[in-house]
C-alpha positions as CSV (number, residue, x, y, z in Angstrom):
1,M,95.2,107.9,46.8
2,I,95.4,111.7,46.3
3,N,98.6,112.7,44.6
4,S,100.3,115.1,47.0
5,V,103.6,115.6,45.2
6,Q,104.4,117.9,42.3
7,E,107.9,117.9,40.9
8,I,109.2,121.5,40.2
9,T,112.7,120.5,39.3
10,P,114.8,117.4,40.0
11,N,115.8,119.1,43.3
12,L,112.5,120.6,44.3
13,K,109.1,119.3,45.0
14,L,105.8,120.9,46.2
15,L,104.2,118.8,48.9
16,S,100.4,119.3,49.3
17,S,99.2,118.4,52.8
18,H,95.5,118.4,52.0
19,P,94.3,119.2,55.6
20,T,90.8,118.2,56.5
21,L,89.5,121.8,56.6
22,A,86.8,122.9,54.2
23,G,88.2,125.3,51.7
24,F,91.8,124.7,52.7
25,E,92.4,121.4,50.9
26,D,94.7,122.9,48.2
27,F,95.8,126.0,50.2
28,I,98.6,124.7,52.4
29,G,101.7,123.2,51.1
30,S,105.4,122.8,51.8
31,Y,108.5,122.7,49.6
32,L,111.1,119.9,49.7
33,F,114.6,120.6,48.5
34,C,116.8,117.5,48.0
35,G,120.6,117.5,47.6
36,E,122.9,115.4,49.7
37,K,120.9,117.0,52.5
38,K,117.2,117.7,52.5
39,A,115.2,120.7,53.6
40,I,111.5,121.4,54.1
41,I,110.3,125.0,53.6
42,D,107.3,125.6,56.0
43,V,105.3,122.8,57.6
44,G,101.8,124.3,57.8
45,P,99.6,124.1,60.9
46,K,99.4,121.2,63.2
47,V,96.3,119.8,61.5
48,A,98.4,119.6,58.3
49,I,101.3,117.5,59.6
50,P,99.8,114.1,58.9
51,G,99.2,115.1,55.3
52,L,102.8,116.5,55.1
53,L,104.2,113.2,56.3
54,N,102.0,111.4,53.8
55,A,103.3,113.6,51.0
56,M,106.9,113.0,52.1
57,S,106.3,109.3,52.0
58,Q,104.9,109.6,48.4
59,A,108.1,111.5,47.5
60,G,110.2,108.7,48.9
61,V,111.6,110.7,51.8
62,S,111.4,109.6,55.4
63,P,111.1,112.2,58.3
64,D,114.5,111.1,59.6
65,E,116.1,112.2,56.3
66,I,115.2,115.9,56.8
67,D,118.2,118.0,57.8
68,Y,116.6,121.5,57.9
69,I,113.1,122.9,58.4
70,I,113.2,126.5,57.1
71,L,110.3,128.7,58.3
72,T,109.5,131.7,56.1
73,H,107.5,133.1,59.1
74,L,105.5,132.1,62.1
75,H,101.9,132.6,60.9
76,M,100.0,129.4,61.8
77,D,99.4,128.4,58.2
78,H,103.1,128.2,57.7
79,A,104.6,127.2,61.1
80,G,101.8,126.3,63.5
81,G,102.8,122.6,63.3
82,I,106.5,123.1,63.9
83,G,106.5,121.6,67.4
84,L,104.9,118.4,66.2
85,A,107.1,118.4,63.0
86,V,110.3,118.4,65.0
87,K,109.1,115.4,67.0
88,E,108.6,113.5,63.7
89,M,111.7,114.9,61.9
90,K,114.1,114.0,64.7
91,N,117.3,115.1,62.9
92,A,116.1,118.4,61.6
93,S,117.3,121.8,62.7
94,V,114.8,124.6,62.5
95,V,116.0,127.7,60.6
96,A,114.0,130.9,61.5
97,H,114.4,134.6,61.9
98,S,115.9,135.8,65.2
99,R,112.6,137.5,66.1
100,A,110.9,134.1,65.9
101,Y,113.3,132.4,68.3
102,K,111.6,133.1,71.6
103,H,108.2,132.2,70.2
104,L,109.4,128.9,69.0
105,I,110.7,128.0,72.4
106,D,107.7,129.3,74.2
107,P,104.7,129.7,71.8
108,A,102.2,130.9,74.5
109,V,102.1,134.5,73.3
110,L,102.0,133.4,69.7
111,W,99.2,131.0,70.3
112,Q,97.1,133.7,72.2
113,A,97.7,136.2,69.4
114,S,96.8,133.6,66.8
115,Q,93.5,132.9,68.5
116,E,92.7,136.6,68.8
117,T,93.5,137.2,65.1
118,L,92.0,134.0,63.6
119,G,89.3,133.1,66.0
120,G,87.9,129.6,65.5
121,L,90.3,128.9,62.6
122,A,93.2,128.9,65.1
123,I,91.5,126.1,67.0
124,K,90.9,124.1,63.8
125,Y,94.6,124.6,62.8
126,G,95.6,123.1,66.2
127,C,97.6,124.4,69.2
128,I,101.3,125.3,68.7
129,D,103.8,123.1,70.5
130,P,107.3,124.4,71.6
131,V,110.5,123.6,69.8
132,P,113.6,122.5,71.9
133,E,116.1,125.4,72.0
134,D,119.0,123.3,70.8
135,R,117.1,122.5,67.6
136,I,116.9,126.1,66.4
137,I,119.3,127.9,64.0
138,T,118.9,131.7,63.8
139,A,118.8,132.8,60.2
140,E,121.2,135.6,59.2
141,D,120.7,137.8,56.2
142,G,122.5,136.3,53.2
143,M,123.4,133.1,54.9
144,T,123.8,130.0,52.7
145,L,123.0,126.4,53.5
146,D,125.2,124.0,51.5
147,M,122.9,121.1,50.6
148,G,125.5,119.2,48.6
149,K,125.3,118.0,44.9
150,G,125.7,121.6,43.8
151,L,122.5,122.8,45.6
152,A,122.9,125.9,47.9
153,L,120.0,127.7,49.5
154,E,120.4,131.4,50.2
155,I,118.3,133.0,52.9
156,Y,117.3,136.7,52.9
157,L,115.3,138.6,55.5
158,T,112.2,140.1,53.9
159,P,110.1,141.9,56.5
160,G,106.7,143.5,55.8
161,H,104.2,140.7,55.6
162,A,105.5,139.8,59.0
163,P,108.5,141.4,60.8
164,H,110.2,138.0,61.0
165,H,109.7,137.0,57.4
166,L,112.4,135.5,55.2
167,C,112.7,134.0,51.7
168,V,114.8,131.2,50.2
169,F,116.7,131.5,46.9
170,D,118.2,128.7,44.9
171,R,120.7,130.8,42.8
172,K,121.8,128.0,40.5
173,D,118.3,127.4,39.1
174,R,117.1,131.0,40.0
175,I,114.2,129.8,42.0
176,L,112.7,132.1,44.7
177,L,110.5,130.7,47.5
178,A,108.9,133.9,48.5
179,G,106.7,132.8,51.5
180,D,103.8,135.4,51.5
181,T,105.8,138.4,50.4
182,A,104.9,137.8,46.7
183,G,101.3,137.8,47.6
184,V,98.8,135.0,47.1
185,F,98.2,133.4,43.6
186,M,95.3,130.9,43.7
187,N,92.3,130.1,41.6
188,G,93.9,132.0,38.7
189,F,94.2,135.4,40.3
190,L,96.8,137.4,42.3
191,R,96.2,139.5,45.4
192,P,98.3,141.1,48.1
193,G,98.9,139.4,51.4
194,T,99.1,142.2,53.9
195,P,97.6,141.2,57.3
196,P,98.0,143.5,60.3
197,P,100.4,144.5,61.7
198,F,101.6,145.4,58.3
199,R,104.8,147.5,57.6
200,F,104.2,149.0,54.2
201,N,107.7,150.5,53.5
202,D,109.4,147.3,54.7
203,Y,107.2,145.2,52.5
204,I,107.9,147.3,49.3
205,N,111.7,147.2,50.1
206,S,111.5,143.5,50.5
207,L,109.7,143.1,47.1
208,D,112.4,145.3,45.5
209,R,115.1,143.1,47.1
210,M,113.5,140.0,45.7
211,I,113.3,141.5,42.2
212,A,117.0,142.4,42.4
213,L,117.7,138.7,42.8
214,Q,116.5,138.2,39.2
215,P,114.6,135.0,39.8
216,K,113.2,133.0,36.9
217,L,110.8,130.8,38.9
218,L,108.6,132.1,41.7
219,C,107.2,129.8,44.2
220,Y,104.2,131.0,46.2
221,A,103.3,129.6,49.6
222,H,99.7,129.8,48.4
223,F,100.2,128.2,45.9
224,G,102.6,126.7,43.4
225,C,105.6,127.7,41.2
226,Y,105.4,129.8,38.0
227,D,107.6,131.2,35.4
228,H,108.1,135.0,34.7
229,A,109.0,135.6,38.3
230,I,110.1,139.2,37.9
231,E,106.9,140.2,36.1
232,R,104.8,138.6,38.9
233,L,106.7,140.4,41.6
234,L,106.3,143.7,39.7
235,E,102.6,143.0,39.4
236,V,102.0,142.4,43.1
237,K,104.0,145.5,43.9
238,K,101.8,147.6,41.6
239,Q,98.7,146.0,43.1
240,T,99.8,146.6,46.6
241,L,100.7,150.2,45.9
242,L,97.2,150.8,44.5
243,W,95.4,149.0,47.3
244,H,97.4,150.8,49.9
245,E,96.8,154.2,48.3
246,I,93.0,153.5,48.3
247,A,93.0,152.1,51.8
248,Q,94.8,155.1,53.2
249,K,92.5,157.5,51.5
250,A,89.5,155.5,52.9
251,V,90.9,155.9,56.4
252,K,91.3,159.7,55.9
253,D,87.7,159.9,54.6
254,G,86.4,157.9,57.6
255,K,85.3,154.9,55.5
256,N,84.7,151.5,57.1
257,L,86.0,148.2,55.9
258,E,83.2,147.3,53.6
259,E,83.3,150.8,52.0
260,T,87.0,150.4,51.5
261,I,86.5,147.1,49.7
262,E,84.1,148.9,47.3
263,M,86.6,151.7,46.7
264,I,89.2,149.0,45.8
265,R,86.8,147.1,43.7
266,A,86.1,150.2,41.6
267,K,89.8,150.4,40.6
268,D,90.7,146.7,40.6
269,K,88.2,144.0,39.6
270,T,90.4,141.2,41.1
271,I,88.2,141.0,44.2
272,D,85.2,140.1,42.0
273,K,86.9,136.9,40.9
274,I,86.1,135.2,44.2
275,N,82.4,135.3,43.4
276,A,82.9,132.4,41.0
277,L,84.5,130.1,43.7
278,D,82.9,127.3,45.5
279,E,81.3,128.4,48.8
280,S,84.0,127.1,51.2
281,I,86.8,128.6,49.1
282,Y,84.8,131.8,48.7
283,Q,84.5,132.1,52.5
284,R,88.2,131.4,53.0
285,D,89.3,134.0,50.4
286,R,86.8,136.6,51.6
287,T,88.1,136.3,55.1
288,L,91.7,136.6,54.0
289,I,91.0,139.6,51.7
290,L,89.2,141.4,54.6
291,N,92.3,140.8,56.7
292,T,94.6,142.1,53.9
293,I,92.6,145.3,53.6
294,R,92.6,145.7,57.4
295,G,96.4,145.5,57.2
296,L,96.6,148.2,54.5
297,M,94.2,150.5,56.4
298,T,96.3,150.3,59.6
299,A,99.7,150.1,57.9
300,K,102.7,151.8,59.6
């Protein structure tokens, strides 16, 4: 049996869902906080829910024990399976940004937009099912969920990567679950996560706000938790500023996407690191990097 549970602290575990999608086996995960109450942070796409339930079983937690499902944002790799998840986690309330509310109740527009953006990958992820209205809690900036046993989860609105993005902070242990605002750290390298429609100023402000929380441990949605949180946040800020400057110059100079990639590569060799990856992971990362650069080129 594949080990799908990584203990971060006695109160926090990373659950790997290992979906049956080539290149995505170690890309999608959820975080499980356990006090007297229990919370899942992000559930992944619909195709990942069986793996998430398996990981929860390995962690010794049943679906009925989950009190909260906190969604950092509605992109399919984080929340596409929420409709199925609430059917399995019958006692859980869904905590999400106010701008996510209508899309959770009626995901038709979100599903259409996901197909237009992701193409065939959206189909592989699985369709998005609705969430009953009475199961949703609208997240307010600075709200705190008292989980018991001294565990409290603070929620902060961090728009930019998506207008409805939020992060979760455990102040006692100074652990920040950053969603996608801290970028993507996988296969040993960091890169921005700035898909269209990307709001550059909102994003930088959100990074500054997360830095001001003075976290010690930074948990990436993709993928894992690491020390030196502030240094990591400063690094992705520096990288995003550089990539954005280059992308905006490329637009002014009439450059296309591939030409813009080459301009970024000349200043930041990070992109070259994907060349050493296995083919399926290479294809995944190349697609996501292209989308990141599109977001920077069209940033508002």
